[in-house]
C-alpha positions as CSV (number, residue, x, y, z in Angstrom):
1,L,11.1,-18.6,1.5
2,M,13.7,-17.5,-1.1
3,P,17.1,-19.1,-1.4
4,A,20.1,-17.0,-0.3
5,N,21.1,-16.2,-3.9
6,A,17.6,-14.8,-4.9
7,G,15.7,-11.8,-3.7
8,Y,12.0,-10.8,-3.9
9,H,10.7,-7.2,-3.8
10,E,7.1,-6.1,-3.6
11,G,6.0,-2.6,-3.4
12,A,5.8,0.5,-5.5
13,G,8.6,3.0,-5.8
14,T,12.3,2.8,-6.1
15,F,14.2,-0.4,-5.2
16,T,18.0,-1.0,-5.2
17,P,18.9,-4.6,-5.5
18,D,21.4,-6.4,-3.3
19,L,24.0,-7.3,-5.9
20,T,25.3,-10.2,-3.8
21,R,22.1,-11.9,-5.0
22,P,22.3,-12.5,-8.7
23,F,18.5,-12.9,-9.2
24,H,15.6,-10.7,-8.1
25,L,11.8,-11.3,-8.6
26,V,10.1,-7.9,-8.5
27,S,6.3,-7.4,-8.1
28,A,4.7,-4.2,-9.4
29,Y,1.2,-5.3,-8.2
30,S,0.8,-2.4,-6.0
31,G,2.2,0.2,-8.4
32,P,5.2,0.9,-10.8
33,V,8.6,0.0,-9.6
34,E,11.9,1.4,-10.5
35,V,14.8,-1.0,-10.0
36,R,17.8,1.3,-9.8
37,L,21.1,-0.4,-10.2
38,P,24.1,1.3,-8.6
39,A,26.6,3.2,-10.7
40,P,28.7,0.6,-12.6
41,G,31.9,1.8,-11.1
42,A,30.6,1.3,-7.5
43,A,32.7,-1.2,-5.6
44,E,29.6,-3.5,-5.1
45,A,28.8,-3.4,-8.9
46,I,32.1,-4.0,-10.7
47,G,32.2,-7.6,-12.1
48,R,28.6,-8.4,-11.1
49,A,25.7,-9.7,-13.2
50,V,22.1,-9.4,-12.0
51,T,18.8,-10.6,-13.4
52,I,15.6,-8.7,-12.8
53,K,12.3,-10.5,-13.5
54,K,8.7,-9.1,-13.3
55,S,6.8,-11.5,-11.1
56,D,3.2,-10.2,-11.3
57,Q,0.5,-10.0,-13.9
58,S,-0.5,-6.3,-13.3
59,A,-0.3,-3.6,-15.9
60,N,2.3,-1.7,-13.8
61,A,5.8,-1.7,-15.1
62,V,9.1,-2.7,-13.5
63,T,11.7,-0.3,-15.0
64,V,15.4,-1.1,-14.7
65,T,17.5,2.0,-14.5
66,C,21.0,3.0,-13.3
67,A,22.0,5.5,-10.6
68,S,24.4,7.2,-13.0
69,G,21.6,7.7,-15.5
70,G,19.8,5.8,-18.2
71,G,20.1,2.1,-17.5
72,P,21.7,-1.0,-19.0
73,D,23.1,-0.2,-22.4
74,N,22.3,3.5,-21.6
75,E,18.5,3.1,-21.6
76,A,15.8,2.5,-19.1
77,I,14.5,-1.0,-19.6
78,P,10.7,-1.4,-19.0
79,L,9.5,-4.9,-18.0
80,T,5.8,-4.7,-18.8
81,A,4.4,-8.2,-18.6
82,F,4.6,-11.2,-16.3
83,G,7.9,-13.0,-16.9
84,H,9.7,-10.3,-18.7
85,A,13.4,-10.1,-17.6
86,V,16.7,-8.5,-18.2
87,T,20.2,-9.7,-17.1
88,A,22.9,-7.0,-17.0
89,F,26.6,-7.1,-16.2
90,A,28.7,-4.2,-14.8
91,N,32.4,-3.9,-16.0
92,G,33.1,-0.7,-14.1
93,N,32.3,1.6,-17.0
94,G,28.7,0.6,-17.7
95,W,25.8,-1.8,-17.3
96,Y,25.5,-4.0,-20.3
97,I,22.6,-6.2,-21.3
98,V,23.6,-9.9,-21.4
99,S,20.1,-11.2,-22.1
100,R,16.6,-9.9,-22.3
101,H,13.1,-11.5,-22.5
102,P,11.3,-10.6,-24.6
């Protein structure tokens, strides 16, 4: 059971996170996952920060991208090992990395 402010996604393919939840654990155990953030100017994105963390130990990547192209700081961010994470903030013009592990 996850708290209301956190999300969990398991399954290969593309996943769009619910930005009302600031934290998402993502498992790529069954195959690679693309976490596609909405365009930074979308009403649900402006002023939001979100953390995406890889929650499995498989060799499959969780890649954070953006619907408007690229990803946070204009690049797709691969999370390739258990515990890798990125936190990004949308200011209406772009998604910006606030923190990244590693």
